[in-house]
VMD Tcl script that draws the C-alpha trace (Angstrom):
set ca {
  {-10.20 -23.65 -9.59}
  {-13.32 -23.61 -8.10}
  {-15.08 -20.36 -7.16}
  {-14.61 -21.00 -3.72}
  {-10.75 -21.37 -4.14}
  {-10.76 -18.01 -6.05}
  {-12.72 -16.59 -3.54}
  {-10.53 -17.83 -0.68}
  {-7.29 -16.71 -2.58}
  {-8.71 -12.91 -2.91}
  {-9.54 -13.13 1.02}
  {-6.04 -13.83 1.40}
  {-4.61 -11.60 -0.84}
  {-6.89 -8.87 0.73}
  {-5.52 -10.01 3.91}
  {-1.77 -9.48 3.03}
  {-2.30 -6.02 1.62}
  {-4.40 -4.98 4.52}
  {-1.28 -6.10 6.83}
  {1.00 -3.77 4.70}
  {-1.33 -0.61 5.19}
  {0.72 1.87 7.29}
  {3.88 0.02 6.54}
  {5.98 2.51 4.24}
  {9.25 2.20 5.44}
  {11.42 4.74 8.10}
  {14.40 4.97 5.54}
  {15.52 4.86 2.11}
  {16.60 1.53 1.99}
  {13.46 -0.09 4.24}
  {11.33 1.36 1.57}
  {13.14 -0.09 -1.14}
  {13.31 -3.51 0.54}
  {9.52 -2.88 1.27}
  {9.08 -1.88 -2.62}
  {10.89 -4.90 -3.53}
  {8.69 -7.73 -1.52}
  {5.39 -5.40 -2.92}
  {6.47 -6.18 -6.49}
  {6.50 -9.78 -5.59}
  {2.97 -9.58 -4.23}
  {1.98 -7.67 -7.14}
  {3.37 -10.25 -9.15}
  {1.31 -12.79 -7.37}
  {-1.59 -10.76 -7.40}
  {-1.41 -10.64 -11.45}
  {-1.16 -14.44 -11.32}
  {-4.73 -14.40 -9.79}
  {-6.05 -11.84 -11.64}
  {-5.45 -14.23 -14.91}
  {-7.74 -17.01 -13.12}
  {-10.30 -14.25 -12.38}
  {-10.55 -13.33 -15.98}
  {-10.58 -17.10 -16.87}
  {-13.72 -17.78 -14.29}
  {-15.23 -15.02 -15.75}
  {-14.94 -16.25 -18.95}
  {-16.07 -19.89 -17.92}
  {-19.48 -18.02 -15.95}
  {-20.06 -16.26 -19.11}
  {-20.01 -19.48 -21.06}
  {-22.32 -21.11 -18.52}
  {-25.13 -18.29 -18.40}
  {-25.53 -19.31 -22.26}
  {-26.70 -22.71 -20.77}
  {-30.71 -22.69 -20.12}
  {-30.25 -25.42 -17.94}
  {-28.27 -23.07 -15.03}
  {-29.55 -20.45 -13.28}
  {-27.79 -17.59 -15.27}
  {-29.27 -14.64 -12.46}
  {-26.75 -16.27 -9.86}
  {-23.77 -16.90 -12.16}
  {-24.32 -13.24 -12.93}
  {-24.38 -12.33 -9.40}
  {-21.54 -14.19 -8.41}
  {-19.07 -12.69 -11.54}
  {-20.63 -9.27 -10.77}
  {-19.32 -9.93 -7.00}
  {-15.77 -11.14 -7.98}
  {-15.33 -8.22 -10.61}
  {-16.26 -5.85 -7.75}
  {-13.94 -7.47 -5.04}
  {-11.13 -7.35 -8.27}
  {-11.54 -4.07 -8.86}
  {-11.42 -2.93 -4.89}
  {-8.64 -5.33 -4.47}
  {-6.53 -3.65 -7.39}
  {-7.36 -0.03 -6.51}
  {-5.85 -0.89 -3.32}
  {-2.92 -2.14 -4.41}
  {-2.35 0.91 -6.89}
  {-2.82 3.17 -3.94}
  {-0.52 1.16 -1.77}
  {2.41 1.59 -4.60}
  {1.61 5.10 -5.18}
  {2.22 5.63 -1.29}
  {5.57 3.36 -1.26}
  {6.65 5.69 -4.29}
  {5.80 8.73 -2.14}
  {7.71 7.41 0.61}
  {10.56 6.82 -1.34}
  {10.54 10.20 -3.03}
  {10.42 11.56 0.88}
  {13.48 9.64 2.24}
  {15.44 10.48 -1.18}
  {14.34 14.37 -0.31}
  {16.02 13.85 3.17}
  {18.83 12.13 1.97}
  {19.57 14.87 -0.90}
  {19.30 17.43 1.72}
  {21.25 15.71 4.56}
  {24.09 15.19 1.98}
  {24.05 18.84 1.03}
  {24.27 19.49 4.65}
  {21.63 22.32 5.05}
  {18.90 23.02 7.49}
  {15.88 22.18 6.25}
  {12.85 24.90 6.54}
  {10.30 24.22 8.97}
  {7.69 24.68 5.86}
  {9.57 21.48 4.02}
  {9.01 19.40 7.64}
  {5.43 20.28 7.87}
  {4.52 19.88 4.33}
  {6.02 16.35 4.20}
  {4.40 15.43 7.86}
  {1.37 16.68 6.18}
  {1.52 14.58 3.16}
  {2.49 11.30 4.85}
  {-0.08 11.49 7.48}
  {-2.83 11.75 4.82}
  {-1.68 7.90 3.90}
  {-2.09 6.52 7.44}
  {-6.37 6.73 7.35}
  {-6.42 8.18 10.61}
  {-4.48 5.48 11.76}
  {-2.31 7.32 15.02}
  {0.18 4.79 15.18}
  {1.55 5.72 11.81}
  {1.00 9.49 12.01}
  {3.14 9.12 15.21}
  {5.60 7.19 13.32}
  {6.10 9.83 10.30}
  {6.39 12.42 13.12}
  {9.03 10.97 15.08}
  {10.90 9.96 11.77}
  {10.71 13.20 10.34}
  {11.63 14.85 13.87}
  {14.36 12.61 14.38}
  {16.34 13.37 10.89}
  {15.73 17.12 11.47}
  {17.32 16.87 15.12}
  {20.35 15.07 13.78}
  {20.10 17.79 11.05}
  {20.66 20.28 13.85}
  {23.75 18.13 15.44}
  {21.77 16.55 18.12}
  {20.55 20.17 19.47}
  {17.34 19.11 20.10}
  {15.91 15.86 21.76}
  {13.14 13.83 20.61}
  {9.80 13.84 22.56}
  {8.52 10.75 24.54}
  {6.44 9.08 22.20}
  {9.25 8.88 19.96}
  {11.17 6.69 22.00}
}
mol new
graphics top color blue
foreach p $ca { graphics top sphere $p radius 0.5 }
foreach p [lrange $ca 0 end-1] q [lrange $ca 1 end] { graphics top cylinder $p $q radius 0.2 }
display resetview
């Protein structure tokens, strides 16, 4: 695999991960489906990591050759390593956000099963916690707000209507 192909593959993986940002599901079943697809994405990323490590090993051997420009090779290795670390940190962050989302919907499901009314503090704390995952994305925050409000309204047996922004 050439350096350019490796860079293209990293670009594609980053693009796919960027498309996932803000999509943490709107129910426990949707979170579980997203998590299942995400697991396959992580497996694909792990296979690219093997190629990244191979590239870096080859580059290290090349830097020992006095006929090659070791400064340029070192720069390419450092840049590839930086990109990989940034990408993999993003994977971990997204995986943690999915786990938090699953916990949130498990909590909702447990509350609905017990058939009690959720204290407003519980609602506000979950909305705030998940809004932080949205990284200032207003559509994401609105989606979380509407999901929480919708579930809460159902718990109140339809006693409240949801705002127009949720329609």
